[in-house]
C-alpha positions as CSV (number, residue, x, y, z in Angstrom):
1,M,-113.1,-15.8,-9.8
2,Q,-110.3,-17.8,-11.2
3,I,-109.1,-17.1,-14.8
4,N,-107.1,-19.8,-16.6
5,V,-105.3,-19.0,-19.9
6,N,-104.5,-21.8,-22.3
7,T,-102.7,-21.6,-25.6
8,D,-101.9,-24.0,-28.3
9,R,-98.4,-24.4,-29.8
10,T,-99.1,-21.6,-32.3
11,I,-99.4,-18.9,-29.6
12,A,-96.4,-17.7,-27.6
13,N,-97.7,-17.6,-24.1
14,H,-96.0,-15.0,-21.9
15,Q,-96.7,-13.1,-18.7
16,G,-97.9,-10.0,-20.6
17,L,-100.5,-12.1,-22.6
18,D,-101.8,-13.6,-19.4
19,E,-102.1,-10.2,-17.8
20,H,-103.9,-8.8,-20.8
21,V,-106.4,-11.7,-20.9
22,E,-107.1,-11.3,-17.2
23,S,-107.6,-7.6,-17.5
24,V,-110.0,-8.0,-20.4
25,V,-112.0,-10.7,-18.6
26,R,-112.2,-8.8,-15.3
27,S,-113.2,-5.5,-17.0
28,S,-115.8,-7.3,-19.1
29,I,-117.5,-9.6,-16.5
30,D,-116.5,-8.4,-13.1
31,R,-120.0,-7.4,-12.3
32,F,-121.1,-11.0,-12.5
33,G,-118.2,-12.1,-10.2
34,D,-120.6,-13.4,-7.5
35,H,-122.1,-15.9,-9.9
36,I,-118.9,-17.1,-11.7
37,T,-116.5,-19.6,-10.2
38,S,-113.9,-19.6,-13.1
39,V,-113.3,-18.6,-16.7
40,E,-111.3,-20.8,-19.1
41,V,-109.7,-18.9,-22.0
42,H,-108.3,-20.8,-25.0
43,L,-106.2,-19.0,-27.5
44,S,-105.1,-20.4,-30.9
45,N,-104.0,-19.4,-34.4
46,E,-105.8,-21.3,-37.0
47,N,-103.0,-20.7,-39.6
48,R,-101.0,-23.2,-37.5
49,Q,-97.8,-21.1,-38.0
50,K,-96.3,-19.6,-34.9
51,G,-96.6,-15.9,-35.0
52,A,-98.7,-15.8,-38.2
53,D,-101.6,-13.4,-38.3
54,G,-105.1,-13.9,-39.7
55,G,-106.7,-16.7,-37.9
56,N,-106.5,-15.9,-34.2
57,S,-109.2,-17.5,-32.2
58,C,-110.3,-16.9,-28.6
59,M,-112.7,-19.1,-26.8
60,M,-114.0,-18.2,-23.3
61,E,-115.9,-20.5,-21.1
62,A,-117.5,-19.1,-17.9
63,R,-118.5,-21.5,-15.1
64,V,-121.6,-20.2,-13.5
65,R,-122.9,-21.4,-10.1
66,G,-126.2,-23.3,-10.6
67,Y,-126.1,-23.0,-14.4
68,Q,-124.5,-24.6,-17.4
69,P,-121.1,-23.2,-18.6
70,I,-121.5,-20.3,-21.0
71,V,-119.1,-20.4,-24.0
72,V,-118.3,-17.8,-26.6
73,H,-115.9,-17.9,-29.6
74,E,-114.3,-15.0,-31.5
75,H,-112.0,-14.9,-34.5
76,S,-109.9,-11.9,-35.7
77,D,-106.7,-11.1,-37.5
78,D,-105.3,-9.6,-34.3
79,L,-105.1,-11.8,-31.2
80,R,-105.7,-8.9,-28.8
81,Q,-108.8,-7.9,-30.8
82,S,-110.2,-11.4,-30.6
83,I,-109.7,-11.4,-26.8
84,K,-111.4,-8.1,-26.4
85,N,-114.3,-9.1,-28.7
86,A,-114.7,-12.4,-26.9
87,G,-114.9,-10.5,-23.5
88,G,-117.7,-8.4,-24.9
89,K,-119.6,-11.4,-26.2
90,L,-119.2,-13.2,-22.9
91,A,-120.6,-10.2,-21.0
92,R,-123.6,-10.1,-23.2
93,A,-124.2,-13.9,-22.9
94,L,-123.9,-13.7,-19.1
95,D,-126.2,-10.8,-19.0
96,S,-128.8,-12.7,-21.0
97,A,-128.4,-16.0,-19.1
98,L,-128.4,-14.5,-15.6
99,G,-131.3,-12.2,-16.5
100,R,-133.3,-15.3,-17.5
101,L,-132.4,-16.9,-14.2
102,Q,-133.6,-13.9,-12.3
103,D,-136.8,-13.7,-14.3
104,K,-137.4,-17.4,-13.4
105,D,-136.9,-16.6,-9.8
106,R,-139.2,-13.7,-9.9
107,H,-141.9,-15.7,-11.6
108,G,-141.5,-18.6,-9.2
109,H,-142.0,-16.3,-6.2
110,A,-144.8,-14.2,-7.8
111,A,-147.3,-17.1,-8.0
112,P,-147.7,-17.7,-4.3
113,A,-148.2,-14.0,-3.7
114,I,-150.9,-13.9,-6.4
115,D,-152.6,-17.0,-4.9
116,A,-152.6,-15.3,-1.4
117,L,-154.2,-12.2,-2.9
118,A,-156.9,-14.4,-4.6
119,D,-157.5,-16.3,-1.4
120,K,-157.9,-13.0,0.6
121,H,-160.2,-11.6,-2.1
122,L,-162.4,-14.8,-1.9
123,T,-162.6,-14.7,1.9
124,D,-163.5,-10.9,1.9
125,S,-166.4,-11.4,-0.5
């Protein structure tokens, strides 16, 4: 899974920030790694002043094989807190979306089995 960190001009991007984002993303959604090709993370400060606190925003977009991208947004006074909260939201969104996909697969495969049982019952009668 590839993780890309993007910042606007209000966020000072440095190696420590990239490592923190990657650590949060991996710990939050690593269990879905087989289904995810990449995660785009966009960080910004809505106050538009470099280094100002109060309007930190984190958007995460996970690209899932065979499914539409899943996007979450989080705002917080603290940039690290918005990253952590977005990681949690992304994990819950992936859990829900991938659970629906698995339910769809289960229901799609259940119908032929039920039909086979019905056919067997009719021929036994």
